[in-house]
MARBA-3410 file (N, C-alpha, C, O; in Angstrom, 1 decimal):
219
59.3,100.2,104.9,59.7,99.2,104.5,61.0,98.5,105.0,62.1,99.0,104.7 ~ 61.0,97.3,105.7,62.0,97.1,106.7,63.2,96.3,105.2,62.9,95.6,104.2 ~ 64.5,96.8,105.6,65.7,96.3,104.8,65.9,94.9,105.2,66.1,94.5,106.4 ~ 65.9,94.1,104.0,66.4,92.5,104.2,67.7,92.6,104.1,68.2,93.4,103.4 ~ 68.3,91.9,104.7,69.6,91.2,105.2,70.1,90.0,103.9,69.6,88.9,103.8
71.1,90.5,103.2,71.4,89.2,102.3,72.9,89.2,102.4,73.7,90.1,102.3 ~ 73.1,87.7,102.8,74.1,87.1,103.1,75.2,87.4,102.2,74.9,87.4,101.0 ~ 76.4,87.6,102.7,77.8,87.7,101.7,78.0,86.1,101.6,78.1,85.7,100.4 ~ 78.1,85.5,102.3,78.4,84.0,101.9,77.6,83.4,102.8,77.4,83.7,104.0 ~ 77.1,82.2,102.2,76.1,81.2,102.9,77.0,79.6,102.4,77.9,79.4,101.5
76.4,78.9,103.1,76.5,77.8,103.4,78.1,77.3,102.8,78.1,76.5,101.8 ~ 79.1,77.8,103.2,80.2,77.7,102.7,81.6,76.7,103.7,82.2,77.0,104.7 ~ 81.5,75.7,102.9,82.5,74.9,103.8,83.4,74.3,103.3,83.3,73.3,102.6 ~ 84.6,75.0,103.7,85.9,74.7,103.0,87.3,74.2,104.1,87.5,74.9,105.2 ~ 88.0,73.2,103.8,89.1,73.0,104.7,90.7,73.5,104.1,91.1,73.2,102.9
91.3,74.1,104.8,92.4,74.8,103.9,93.8,73.8,105.1,94.2,74.1,106.2 ~ 94.1,72.7,104.3,95.4,72.2,105.0,96.4,73.3,105.3,96.6,74.2,104.5 ~ 97.1,73.1,106.4,98.5,73.7,106.6,99.4,73.4,105.5,99.5,72.4,104.8 ~ 100.2,74.8,105.5,101.5,74.7,104.7,101.1,74.5,103.0,101.9,74.0,102.1 ~ 99.7,75.0,102.9,99.4,75.0,101.6,98.8,76.2,100.8,98.4,77.0,101.6
98.8,76.5,99.4,98.4,77.6,98.9,97.1,77.1,98.1,97.1,76.2,97.2 ~ 95.9,77.8,98.7,94.6,78.0,98.2,94.3,79.0,97.6,94.7,80.1,98.0 ~ 93.5,79.0,96.4,93.4,80.2,95.5,91.8,80.6,95.4,91.1,79.6,95.0 ~ 91.2,81.5,95.7,89.7,81.5,95.6,89.6,82.0,94.3,90.5,82.7,93.9 ~ 88.7,81.8,93.7,88.4,82.3,92.4,86.7,82.5,92.3,86.0,82.0,93.1
86.4,83.3,91.3,84.9,83.6,90.9,84.7,85.2,90.4,85.6,86.0,90.7 ~ 84.0,85.5,90.0,83.6,86.7,89.5,83.6,87.8,90.6,83.6,87.5,91.8 ~ 83.5,89.1,90.3,83.6,90.1,91.6,82.3,90.1,92.4,81.2,89.9,91.8 ~ 82.4,90.1,93.3,80.9,90.3,94.3,80.7,89.0,94.7,79.9,88.8,95.6 ~ 81.4,87.9,94.3,81.2,86.4,94.4,81.4,85.9,95.9,81.0,84.8,96.4
82.1,87.1,96.8,82.5,86.6,98.3,83.9,86.5,98.5,84.3,86.1,99.6 ~ 84.6,86.6,97.6,86.3,86.3,97.8,86.5,87.2,99.0,86.4,86.9,100.2 ~ 86.8,88.3,98.6,87.4,89.5,99.5,86.7,89.1,101.2,87.4,89.1,102.2 ~ 85.3,88.7,101.1,84.4,88.5,102.3,85.1,87.4,103.5,85.4,87.4,104.7 ~ 85.2,86.3,102.2,85.9,85.2,103.2,87.3,85.7,103.6,87.3,85.6,104.9
88.3,86.1,103.2,89.4,86.3,103.2,89.2,87.0,104.9,89.8,86.7,105.9 ~ 88.3,88.2,104.7,87.9,89.2,105.8,87.7,88.4,107.0,88.4,88.4,108.0 ~ 86.7,87.6,106.7,86.6,86.6,107.8,87.7,85.6,108.7,87.7,85.3,109.9 ~ 88.3,85.2,107.8,89.5,84.1,107.9,90.2,85.3,109.1,90.3,84.9,110.2 ~ 90.7,86.5,108.8,91.5,87.3,109.5,90.7,87.9,110.6,91.4,88.5,111.3
89.4,87.7,110.8,88.9,88.1,111.9,88.4,89.7,111.9,88.1,90.4,112.9 ~ 88.6,90.2,110.0,88.2,91.5,110.1,86.8,91.7,110.2,86.2,92.7,110.5 ~ 86.1,90.6,109.8,84.6,90.4,109.7,84.1,89.6,110.4,84.7,88.6,110.5 ~ 82.9,89.6,111.1,82.1,88.6,112.2,81.4,87.7,111.3,80.8,88.0,110.2 ~ 81.5,86.5,111.9,80.5,85.6,111.6,79.5,85.6,112.0,79.5,85.6,113.2
78.2,85.6,111.3,76.9,85.7,111.7,76.5,84.3,112.7,76.1,84.1,113.8 ~ 76.7,83.5,111.3,76.3,81.9,111.9,77.6,80.8,111.4,78.5,81.1,110.6 ~ 77.3,79.9,111.9,78.2,78.5,111.7,79.4,78.7,112.5,79.3,79.4,113.5 ~ 80.5,78.2,112.0,81.8,77.9,112.8,82.9,78.2,111.8,82.8,78.1,110.6 ~ 84.1,78.8,112.5,85.0,79.3,111.6,86.2,79.0,112.5,86.3,79.7,113.5
87.1,77.8,112.3,88.3,77.8,113.3,89.7,78.3,112.4,90.1,77.6,111.4 ~ 90.3,79.2,112.7,91.6,79.2,112.1,92.6,78.9,112.8,92.3,79.1,114.0 ~ 93.9,78.3,112.6,95.0,78.3,113.3,94.7,77.6,114.8,95.3,78.0,115.8 ~ 93.6,76.5,114.9,93.4,76.0,116.1,92.7,76.9,117.0,92.7,76.6,118.2 ~ 92.2,77.9,116.5,91.4,79.2,117.4,89.7,79.2,116.9,89.5,79.3,115.7
88.9,79.0,117.6,87.4,79.2,117.0,87.1,81.0,116.8,86.6,81.7,117.6 ~ 87.4,81.1,116.1,87.3,82.5,115.6,85.9,83.0,115.8,86.0,84.2,116.1 ~ 84.8,82.5,115.7,83.8,82.9,115.7,83.3,83.4,116.9,82.2,83.9,117.0 ~ 84.2,83.1,118.2,83.8,83.2,119.4,84.9,83.6,120.3,85.1,83.6,121.5 ~ 85.7,84.2,118.9,86.7,85.2,119.9,86.4,86.3,120.0,85.7,86.8,119.1
86.9,87.4,121.4,86.9,88.7,121.2,87.7,89.7,120.6,88.8,89.3,120.1 ~ 87.4,90.8,120.4,88.1,91.5,119.4,89.5,91.6,119.7,90.3,91.7,118.7 ~ 89.9,91.7,121.0,91.3,91.7,121.5,92.1,90.2,121.2,93.3,90.2,120.7 ~ 91.5,89.3,121.4,92.0,88.4,121.0,92.3,88.1,119.2,93.3,87.6,118.6 ~ 91.3,88.5,118.7,91.5,88.7,117.3,92.6,89.3,116.3,93.1,88.9,115.3
92.8,90.8,117.4,94.1,91.9,117.1,95.1,91.1,117.2,95.9,91.2,116.3 ~ 95.2,90.1,118.5,96.3,89.5,118.8,96.6,88.6,117.7,97.8,88.4,117.4 ~ 95.9,88.1,117.2,96.0,86.6,116.1,96.1,87.4,115.3,96.6,86.7,114.4 ~ 96.0,88.9,114.5,96.7,89.4,113.5,98.2,90.0,113.8,99.2,90.0,113.0 ~ 98.2,90.2,114.4,99.4,91.0,114.7,100.7,90.0,114.9,101.9,90.3,114.6
100.3,88.6,115.5,101.1,87.7,115.8,101.1,86.4,114.6,102.2,85.9,114.3 ~ 100.3,86.1,114.2,100.2,84.9,113.4,99.7,85.1,112.2,100.2,84.3,111.3 ~ 98.8,86.0,111.9,98.2,86.0,110.5,98.8,87.5,109.4,98.8,88.7,109.9 ~ 99.0,87.4,108.6,99.3,88.4,107.7,98.4,88.7,106.7,97.6,87.9,106.2 ~ 98.6,90.2,106.1,97.2,90.4,105.0,98.0,91.0,104.0,98.9,91.8,104.4
97.9,90.9,102.9,98.6,91.9,101.8,97.2,91.9,101.3,96.4,91.1,101.3 ~ 97.2,93.3,100.8,96.1,94.2,100.1,96.6,94.5,98.6,97.8,94.8,98.5 ~ 95.7,94.3,97.2,95.8,94.7,96.2,96.6,96.1,96.4,97.8,96.3,95.9 ~ 96.0,96.9,97.0,96.7,98.7,96.7,98.0,98.8,97.9,98.6,99.8,98.2 ~ 98.2,97.8,98.2,99.5,97.7,99.1,99.3,98.1,100.5,99.8,97.4,101.5
98.5,99.3,100.6,98.3,99.9,102.0,99.2,100.0,103.0,99.0,99.6,104.1 ~ 100.5,100.6,102.5,101.7,101.0,103.1,101.3,102.4,103.6,100.5,103.1,102.8 ~ 101.8,103.1,104.8,101.9,104.1,105.3,102.8,105.2,104.4,104.0,105.0,104.4 ~ 102.3,106.1,103.7,103.4,106.7,102.9,104.5,107.5,103.7,105.6,107.8,103.2 ~ 104.0,108.0,105.1,105.5,108.7,105.8,106.2,108.0,106.5,107.0,108.4,107.4
105.9,106.8,106.4,106.7,105.8,107.0,107.7,105.0,106.4,107.1,104.4,105.5 ~ 108.9,104.7,106.4,109.7,104.0,105.7,109.4,102.4,105.3,108.5,101.7,105.8 ~ 110.0,102.2,104.5,109.4,100.5,103.8,109.7,99.7,105.4,108.8,99.0,105.9 ~ 110.7,99.8,105.9,111.2,98.8,107.1,110.6,99.1,108.2,110.4,98.1,109.0 ~ 110.0,100.5,108.6,108.9,101.1,109.5,107.4,100.3,109.5,106.7,99.7,110.4
107.3,100.5,107.9,105.7,99.7,107.9,105.9,98.3,108.0,104.9,97.5,108.2 ~ 107.2,97.7,107.8,107.3,96.3,107.7,107.2,95.6,109.4,106.6,94.6,109.8 ~ 107.7,96.3,109.9,107.7,96.4,111.7,106.4,96.9,112.6,106.3,97.1,113.8 ~ 105.6,97.0,111.6,104.3,97.7,112.5,103.4,96.6,113.5,102.8,96.8,114.5 ~ 103.5,95.8,112.8,102.7,94.6,113.7,103.4,93.8,114.7,102.7,92.9,115.3
104.8,93.9,115.0,105.5,93.3,115.7,105.4,94.8,116.8,105.3,94.5,118.0 ~ 105.5,95.8,116.6,105.5,96.7,117.3,104.2,97.1,118.1,104.1,97.6,119.3 ~ 103.1,96.8,117.2,102.0,96.8,118.0,101.8,95.7,118.9,101.1,96.0,119.8 ~ 102.3,94.3,119.0,102.4,93.3,119.7,103.2,93.7,121.2,103.3,93.0,122.2 ~ 103.6,94.7,120.9,104.5,95.0,122.1,105.9,94.8,121.8,106.5,95.3,122.8
106.6,94.3,121.2,108.3,94.1,120.6,108.9,95.2,120.6,108.6,96.1,119.8 ~ 110.0,95.2,121.4,111.1,96.4,121.5,111.3,96.9,120.0,111.4,96.0,119.1 ~ 111.4,98.1,119.7,111.7,98.7,118.4,113.2,98.2,117.5,113.3,98.3,116.3 ~ 114.0,97.9,118.3,115.3,97.6,118.0,115.2,95.9,117.5,115.7,95.5,116.5 ~ 114.6,95.2,118.2,114.3,93.6,117.8,113.3,93.6,116.7,113.6,92.9,115.7
112.0,94.5,116.7,111.0,94.9,115.5,111.7,94.6,114.0,111.5,93.8,113.2 ~ 112.7,96.0,114.1,113.6,96.7,113.3,114.4,95.7,112.6,114.5,95.9,111.4 ~ 115.0,94.4,113.3,115.7,93.8,112.9,115.0,92.5,112.1,115.5,92.0,111.1 ~ 113.5,92.1,113.0,112.9,90.9,111.9,112.4,91.8,111.1,111.8,91.1,110.3 ~ 112.2,93.0,110.8,111.5,93.6,109.7,112.4,93.6,108.3,112.1,93.5,107.1
113.8,93.8,108.9,114.9,93.6,107.7,115.3,92.3,107.4,115.9,92.1,106.4 ~ 114.9,91.4,108.1,115.2,90.1,107.6,114.0,89.3,106.8,114.1,88.4,106.0 ~ 112.8,89.9,107.4,111.6,89.7,106.2,111.8,90.7,104.9,111.4,90.4,103.7 ~ 112.3,91.6,105.2,112.5,92.7,103.8,113.6,91.8,102.8,113.6,91.8,101.6 ~ 114.5,91.2,103.7,115.6,90.7,102.6,115.2,89.1,102.2,115.8,88.5,101.3
114.0,88.5,102.8,113.2,87.4,102.4,112.6,87.5,101.1,112.7,86.8,100.1 ~ 112.0,88.7,101.4,111.3,89.0,99.6,112.2,90.0,98.8,111.6,90.6,97.9 ~ 113.6,90.2,98.8,114.1,90.9,97.8,114.5,92.4,97.9,115.0,93.0,97.0 ~ 114.2,93.0,99.1,114.3,94.3,99.3,115.3,94.8,100.2,115.4,95.9,100.6 ~ 116.4,93.7,100.4,117.6,94.1,101.2,118.1,95.4,100.8,117.8,95.7,99.6
118.8,96.4,101.7,119.2,97.8,101.0,118.1,98.8,100.6,118.4,99.9,100.2 ~ 116.9,98.5,100.8,115.8,99.5,100.4,114.9,99.8,101.8,113.7,100.0,101.8 ~ 115.8,99.6,103.0,114.8,99.4,104.0,114.4,100.9,104.4,113.3,100.9,105.0 ~ 114.9,101.9,104.3,114.9,103.4,104.4,114.5,104.0,103.6,114.4,105.2,103.8 ~ 114.1,103.6,102.6,113.2,104.5,101.2,111.7,104.3,101.5,111.1,103.3,102.0
111.2,105.3,101.2,109.5,105.6,101.3,109.0,105.1,100.4,109.6,104.9,99.3 ~ 107.5,104.5,100.7,106.8,104.2,99.4,107.1,104.5,98.0,107.5,103.8,97.1 ~ 106.8,105.8,98.0,107.1,107.0,96.9,108.2,106.7,96.1,108.2,106.9,94.9 ~ 109.2,106.1,96.9,110.2,106.2,96.1,110.9,104.7,95.4,112.0,104.4,94.8 ~ 110.0,104.1,95.6,110.1,102.5,94.6,109.0,102.3,93.9,107.9,102.9,94.0
109.3,101.2,93.0,108.2,100.7,91.9,106.9,100.0,92.6,106.9,99.7,93.7 ~ 106.0,100.0,91.9,104.6,99.2,92.8,105.3,97.6,93.3,105.0,97.2,94.4 ~ 106.0,97.0,92.5,106.2,95.8,92.6,107.0,95.8,94.2,106.7,94.9,95.0 ~ 108.0,96.7,94.5,108.6,97.1,95.4,108.0,97.2,96.7,108.4,96.8,97.7 ~ 106.9,98.0,96.5,106.0,98.4,97.3,105.0,97.0,98.0,104.8,96.9,99.2
104.7,96.1,97.1,103.5,95.2,97.2,104.7,93.9,97.9,104.3,93.0,98.5 ~ 106.6,94.0,97.7,107.3,93.1,98.3,107.2,93.4,99.9,107.2,92.6,100.9 ~ 107.3,94.8,100.0,107.2,95.5,101.2,105.9,95.1,101.9,105.9,94.9,103.2 ~ 104.7,95.0,101.3,103.5,94.6,101.9,103.4,93.4,102.6,102.9,93.3,103.8 ~ 104.0,92.2,101.5,104.3,90.9,102.0,105.3,90.9,103.0,105.2,90.0,103.9
106.6,91.9,103.2,107.3,91.6,104.0,106.5,91.7,105.3,106.5,90.9,106.2 ~ 105.9,92.8,105.3,104.8,93.2,106.6,104.0,92.0,107.0,103.7,91.9,108.2 ~ 103.6,91.2,106.0,102.6,90.5,106.3,103.2,89.0,106.8,102.5,88.1,107.2 ~ 104.6,89.1,106.6,105.4,87.9,107.1,106.5,88.0,108.6,107.2,87.2,109.1 ~ 106.2,89.1,108.7,107.5,89.5,109.8,107.2,89.1,111.3,106.3,89.4,112.1
108.2,88.3,111.5,107.6,87.3,113.0,107.4,86.0,112.8,106.8,85.5,113.7 ~ 107.8,85.1,111.5,107.2,84.0,111.4,105.6,84.2,111.0,105.0,83.3,111.8 ~ 104.8,84.6,110.5,103.9,84.5,110.9,103.4,82.9,110.1,104.1,82.3,109.3 ~ 102.1,82.3,110.5,101.6,80.6,110.1,101.0,81.1,108.7,101.3,80.5,107.6 ~ 99.9,82.2,108.6,99.3,82.3,107.8,99.3,83.7,106.9,99.4,84.7,107.5
99.1,83.8,105.7,99.1,84.8,105.1,98.0,84.6,104.1,97.9,83.6,103.4 ~ 97.2,85.9,104.0,95.9,86.0,103.2,96.1,87.1,102.5,96.3,88.2,103.0 ~ 96.0,86.9,101.0,96.1,88.2,100.1,95.4,88.2,98.9,95.6,87.5,97.9 ~ 94.4,89.2,99.2,93.4,89.8,98.4,93.7,90.2,97.4,94.1,91.4,97.4 ~ 93.8,89.6,95.8,94.3,90.1,94.6,95.4,90.9,94.1,95.7,91.7,93.3
96.4,89.9,95.5,98.0,90.4,95.5,98.5,91.2,93.9,99.1,92.3,93.9 ~ 98.4,90.5,92.8,98.7,90.8,91.4,98.0,92.0,91.0,98.8,92.8,90.4 ~ 96.8,92.3,91.0,95.7,92.7,90.4,96.2,94.0,89.7,95.8,94.2,88.5 ~ 97.2,95.2,90.2,97.7,96.0,90.1,99.2,96.2,89.3,99.6,97.3,89.0 ~ 99.7,95.0,89.2,101.1,95.0,89.1,100.8,94.2,87.1,99.9,93.6,86.5
102.2,94.6,86.8,102.2,94.2,85.5,102.4,92.4,85.3,102.9,91.8,86.2 ~ 102.2,91.8,84.3,102.5,90.4,84.4,103.8,89.7,85.1,103.8,88.9,86.0 ~ 104.8,90.5,84.5,106.2,90.0,85.0,106.4,90.5,86.4,107.0,89.8,87.1 ~ 105.8,91.5,86.8,106.0,91.8,88.4,105.1,91.0,89.4,105.2,90.8,90.6 ~ 104.1,90.7,88.6,103.0,89.9,89.2,103.5,88.2,89.3,103.0,87.4,90.1
104.3,87.8,88.5,104.9,86.6,88.7,105.9,86.6,89.6,105.9,85.7,90.4 ~ 106.7,87.7,89.7,107.5,87.6,91.2,107.0,87.6,92.4,107.4,87.0,93.4 ~ 105.9,88.4,92.3,105.0,88.2,93.7,104.5,86.7,93.8,104.6,86.2,94.9 ~ 104.1,86.2,92.9,103.6,85.0,93.0,104.6,83.9,93.5,104.3,83.2,94.4 ~ 105.9,83.9,92.8,107.2,83.5,93.0,107.2,83.4,94.7,107.5,82.5,95.3
106.9,84.8,95.1,107.6,84.9,96.6,106.1,84.1,97.4,106.4,83.8,98.5 ~ 105.0,83.9,97.1,104.1,83.6,97.9,104.4,81.9,97.6,104.3,80.9,98.4 ~ 104.7,82.0,96.8,105.0,80.5,96.5,106.2,79.6,97.2,106.3,78.4,97.5 ~ 107.0,80.6,97.4,108.2,80.5,98.2,107.8,80.1,99.7,108.3,79.2,100.4 ~ 106.6,81.1,100.0,106.1,81.0,101.7,105.8,79.8,101.7,106.4,79.2,102.6
104.9,79.1,101.0,103.9,77.9,101.0,105.3,76.7,101.0,105.3,75.7,101.6 ~ 106.1,77.1,100.3,107.2,75.9,100.3,107.7,75.7,101.6,107.7,74.6,102.1 ~ 108.3,77.0,102.3,108.2,76.8,103.6,107.6,76.7,104.7,108.1,77.0,105.8 ~ 106.3,76.2,104.4,105.3,75.9,105.8,104.4,76.9,105.5,103.3,76.4,105.3 ~ 104.5,78.2,105.4,103.6,79.0,106.1,102.1,78.7,104.8,102.3,78.4,103.6
100.7,78.9,105.4,99.5,78.4,104.8,99.4,80.0,104.1,99.6,81.0,104.8 ~ 99.1,80.0,102.5,98.9,81.1,101.9,97.3,80.6,101.5,96.8,79.5,101.6 ~ 96.7,81.8,101.1,95.4,81.7,100.8,95.0,83.2,100.1,94.9,84.2,100.9 ~ 94.7,83.2,98.8,94.7,84.0,98.0,93.3,84.3,97.3,92.5,83.3,97.2 ~ 93.0,85.6,96.8,91.9,86.0,95.9,92.7,86.2,94.6,93.8,86.6,94.7
92.2,85.9,93.4,92.8,86.0,92.4,92.0,86.1,91.2,91.4,85.1,91.0 ~ 91.7,87.1,90.1,91.0,86.8,88.7,91.9,86.5,87.8,91.5,86.4,86.6 ~ 93.4,86.2,88.2,94.3,86.0,87.2,94.8,84.5,87.1,95.4,84.0,88.0 ~ 94.4,83.7,85.8,94.3,82.4,85.9,96.0,81.8,85.7,96.3,80.7,86.0 ~ 96.8,82.8,85.2,98.4,82.5,85.6,98.5,81.9,86.9,99.2,80.9,87.1
97.9,82.6,87.8,98.6,82.6,89.5,97.7,80.9,89.8,98.0,80.4,90.9 ~ 97.0,80.3,89.3,96.5,79.0,89.6,97.5,77.7,89.7,97.6,76.7,90.4 ~ 98.3,78.4,88.6,99.5,77.6,88.5,100.2,77.0,90.3,100.5,75.8,90.7 ~ 100.4,78.1,90.8,101.0,78.3,92.2,99.7,77.4,93.2,100.1,76.9,94.3 ~ 98.8,77.3,92.9,97.7,76.9,93.9,97.5,75.2,94.3,97.1,74.4,93.5
97.7,74.8,95.3,97.4,73.3,95.6,96.1,72.8,95.3,95.7,71.7,94.8 ~ 95.3,73.9,95.9,93.9,73.8,95.7,93.5,75.1,95.0,94.2,76.1,94.8 ~ 91.8,74.7,94.5,91.2,76.1,93.8,89.9,76.1,94.3,89.2,75.1,93.9 ~ 89.3,77.0,95.1,87.7,77.0,95.6,87.2,78.1,94.9,87.6,79.3,95.0 ~ 86.4,77.8,94.1,85.5,78.8,93.1,84.3,79.2,94.0,83.7,78.3,94.6
83.8,80.9,94.0,82.9,81.0,94.7,81.8,81.6,93.5,82.1,82.0,92.4 ~ 80.9,81.6,93.8,79.8,82.5,93.0,78.6,82.8,93.8,78.1,81.9,94.5 ~ 78.1,84.1,93.7,77.1,84.8,94.4,77.2,84.1,95.5,76.5,83.1,95.6 ~ 78.0,84.5,96.5,78.2,83.6,98.1,78.2,82.3,98.3,78.2,81.9,99.4 ~ 78.2,81.7,97.3,78.3,79.9,97.8,79.3,79.5,97.1,79.7,80.0,96.1
80.0,78.4,98.0,81.4,77.8,97.2,80.7,76.7,96.3,80.1,75.7,96.8 ~ 80.9,77.1,94.8,80.6,75.7,94.1,81.2,75.0,93.8,80.5,74.1,93.4 ~ 82.6,74.6,93.7,83.5,74.0,93.6,85.1,73.9,94.4,85.7,74.9,94.8 ~ 85.5,72.6,94.4,86.8,73.0,95.0,87.7,72.2,94.3,87.3,71.0,94.4 ~ 88.7,72.2,93.8,89.4,71.2,92.9,91.2,71.1,93.9,91.8,72.0,94.5
91.4,70.2,93.7,92.7,69.8,94.1,94.1,70.0,92.8,94.0,69.4,91.8 ~ 95.0,70.8,93.0,96.1,70.8,91.6,97.0,69.9,92.1,97.4,70.1,93.3 ~ 97.6,68.9,91.4,98.5,68.2,91.3,100.2,69.0,90.5,99.7,69.9,89.8 ~ 101.4,69.0,90.5,102.4,69.6,90.3,102.6,71.2,90.5,103.2,72.0,89.8 ~ 101.9,71.4,91.5,102.0,72.9,91.9,103.3,72.9,92.8,103.9,72.0,93.3
103.7,74.2,93.0,104.7,74.5,93.7,105.7,75.2,93.0,106.8,75.0,93.4 ~ 105.5,75.9,92.3,106.0,77.1,91.4,106.8,77.8,92.2,106.1,78.2,93.1 ~ 107.9,78.1,92.5,108.5,79.0,93.4,109.8,79.3,92.5,110.4,78.7,91.6 ~ 110.2,80.9,93.5,111.6,81.4,92.9,112.7,81.3,94.2,113.9,81.6,94.0
END
């Protein structure tokens, strides 16, 4: 019996204004992570159109998508995804070195990004030597190094306690206030206070989009 393809997302139409924060909500398996991966070019669009930062991602080749991720799009993972045998600064500068930047210049940019997220002085620490919250800050530093235009975060506070999670959201809110577009998936309703708009997904479909007023909490 032939296997039948089941679409992870179906007829999702969503506009994300530049310089805003959009929160993706919905139960597990609703398509939040898939949507983030599509925006990042980590998964392919089978049908429809997807424009990211002025580029038609659905028609981009793998080399162009890789360059886009290295230079303009940052991704923050729930499990931090830091390389344990590299220092925090070495982790943070990886995208720039991957894009061909000289190591010294990349290191300077990485240190600046770490200072921006409150990690000044911890550049030579290894992931195992710092707390979970500091590891997530380092993950955010890697995502913003080189002045990225778009930061995607998949459950960025999911493995953190409430206080540390709020600190991480303060950082993401501050990025948005500085003009960076932020899109995150979350199960934590407290995080929604930071969002400009909330998009609810269910069974791969976009069921609602609501704008928030009075957002902009930042540290």
